[in-house]
N, C-alpha and C positions, 0 to 999 in steps of 0.2 A: 680399523687401523688408521684411516684418514683423519678421523676426529681426534684420535689419540695424538697423532703427530701435530695436528693443529694446536692442541692444548700445550704440548711441549714447546713448540715454537713461540706461542703467545707468552708462556711463562718465562722463557728465556729472554724475550725482548723486554718484558715487564721488569725483570730483575736487572737487566742491563741498563734500562732507563733510570731505574731507582739508584744506580750507582754501585751495584754489587760488582766485585771483580769478575772478569770474564770466566776465570776458571770455575768459580762457584756458580756463576750464572749458567754455565754449561752442566755442571755436576748435579745441581738440584733437580732439573727436569729429567736427567738420566736416572737418578735414584727414584724419582716419582714413577718413571716408566717401569722400572723393575718391580716396584711395590704394586703397581696396578696389574701387572702380569703374574703376580704371585711368586716372583723369583727371590731367593734368599739374598740379603744384602752382603753375606759373606762372599758372594760371587764377585763383588767389585774388586777387592784387593787381589784376588787370584787373577782376574782378567788384566789388571794393571801391571802385575809383576811377571807373569808367565812369559810375555814376549821378550823380556830383558834377559832371560836365560837362554840366549841364542849365541852359538859359537861365532856366527857371522859378525856380530857386533864388535868383536875384537878388532875388526878392520877399521872401526871408527877412529879410535885414538891413533892407530898406526898411520892412516892417511893424514891426520892432522899433524903428526910428528914429521912425516915426510915433507909436507908443505913448509913447516916451520924450519926444518933443516935446510931446505932450498933457499929460504929467505935469509937465514943467518949466514949462509956461505957466500952471499953476494950474487946469487943466480939472478935475482930480480934486476940487478944492474945490467947483466949481460942481455937479458930479454929486452930491456928498455933500449939499450944501445942498438940491438938488432931491429927493433921496430922503427926507431928513428932513421936508421940507415935505409930501410925499405920505403917508408912513407913520409919521411921528414921533408922531402923536396916538394911535396904538395902543400898548398896553402892550408894552414891549420894542422900541419903535420904532427905537432905535439899532441893535439887532441886525438888524431888518428892513432898515434903511438900509444896513447892511454888505453884505447880500446883493444888494440892488438896485444899489448903486454898483458892486460887483464885476461884476455882469452888464452894466452899461452900459460900464464901462471895459474889460471883456473884448472888446467889439466894436471896441476901438481898439488894445489891446496885443497880444492874440493868444497870450499866455503866462501861465502860473500865476505864474512868478517876477516878471514885470513887474507883475502885479496885486498881488501881495504887497508888492513893493518900492515901488510907487507909492501904494498905499492903506493898506497894513498899519499903518504907523506912525500915520497920522491916525486910523484906525478904533480901534486899540487904545487910543490916548491918550484919545479921547472916551468910549469905553465904560468904561474903568477909572475915569475921573473921574466918570462918572455912577453908579458903584456896582456895575457888573458884575464878577464874579469874573474874574481874569486868565486862568484856564484855559478858561473859557467863551468869553471874548473871543478868545483865541488859536484855539480850536477853530472858531468861526464864521468867523474871518478865513481860516484855512487851508482850510476846506471850501469857502468861496465862491470862493477863488482858483482852484480846479479848473475853474471855469467858463471860465477863460482859453483852454485848449486846445479847448473844446467850441464856444463861440460864435464864429462867423467875424468877422474874418479870423483863422484859427488858424494859428500857425506849424507846429504838428504836422501839420496837414492839407496845408500847402504841401509839406512834406518828403515826406509819404506820397504825394501826388499826383505829385510830380516823380520819385520813385524807383520807384514802382509803375506809372507810366503811367496813372494814373486822372485823371478830370476834377476839377480843383480847384474849379470852380464848383459841381459837384454835391456835392462834399464839404462845401463851405461851406453849401449849402442843407440838407444832411442833418444838420448840427450844430445848427441853430436849435432844433428841437423838443426834442431831449435836453437842451440847455442850459436851456430854459425849464422843462422838467419838473424838472430838478435844483434850479433856483432856487426853484420852487414848493414842492418837498419840504422844502427847508431852512426856508422861511418857515412852513410848516405845523408843522414840529418846534418852531420858536421860539414860535409861537402856543400850541401845546399846553403847552409848558413854562411859558409866561407865565401861563396860566390854571389849570393843574392841577399844576404843579411848584413849584420854588423861585423862580419869577420874579414872584410876586405883589408884590414890593417894587421891581420894576424901574421906572425913571422913565418918565414920559410927557412928550414935548416937543410942545407945541401951537404951531404956526406960524400967525400970523394969516392969514385967508383972502386978504387983499389982497396978501400977500407971495408967495403961491403962483404967480400969473401971472409975477411978476418972476423967480422961480427957474426957471420953465419957459423963459422967453425967454433967460436967460443960458446954460442948458444945451442949448438947441435946436441951435445951430450945431455943436458937437462931436458931437451925437447923429446928425447927418446923415452922418457919416463912413462907418459901415457900410452905409447906404443907397446911398451913391455907389459903394462898393466892390462890394457884392453885386449891386446893380442893373446896374452896368456890365459885370460878368463874365457875369451871367445873360442879359442881352440881347445879348451878343456884341459889345458896343461896344469893350471893351478886354480884353486878356489879364490874368492875375493879376499879372504883373510890371508892366504899365502901370498897373493899378489901384493897386498899392502906391506907385508914384511919384506918381500923382495924389493919393493920400491925403497924401503929404508936402507937396505943393504946397498942398493945402487946409488942412493944419495951419499952414503959414506964413501963409496968408491970414487 
C-alpha cells in the first residue's frame, strides 16, 4: 500500500510539473490506482454522481438565495452601520467594522464569494474615502470574507456533510468558535497596526450614543437568522434543508 501511494503521489507531482490541469493530474493517478487493484472503471462515474443524489444538497441553493435576498434588501448597510456604531470610535474603526460586518453577514450568506460580492464594494469605497491604502483595504476585505465558509450556515459544510455523511448540525456548531477566533485575530492585527504601525493617521468615526440603540434595533431582525437556523437544527426541530427554506421565508418577512 505504501509503495502504491508513493507511485500515485509521484505521478501526480510529475503531471503537475508538466503543466497538466490539476483536475486531470489528480484523476490519472486515481484511475491508475483502480486499474492496479482490478476495479472496473465503470465505478468512477457512479462514485462521482451518487453523492449528488442527496436531499440535503437542496439546502445549498436555498442558503445562497437567502444571503442574496439579505444583500438585495439593504441588510448589509444595516449591519455596516451597526458595526461602525460599535467600533467606529476606535482608531481604524472602519477596518474593525469591515471584520465585524463580514462576520455578521457570513451567518447569512455562507460563502466567501457572497461576502465579498455583497460587502466588498461598500467596504472598499468607505475605507478608501477615509484615507486607508487600497492594498490594506483589499487585504482586510479578502481576509474577512474567509469567515463566510467558517461561520454557519456554511455552504461548504452543507456539501461536506451531504457527501461524507456527517451531521450538518454538528458541523455548524463546530464552525462558530474557529470563526470567532479568526475574526478576533484580524481585529487584534488591525489594533496593533493602528497603534504601533502606519495606522496612526487612520480616522476615528464617533457615532452619537443615542444613535447606537437605533442601529441595534435596525440590525436585530436579520441577526436572528443564524439563531433560527442553528437553533432549529440543533434542537432537532427542522432538518438543514427545512432550515434553509425557513430562512428564505424569514428573509421575505
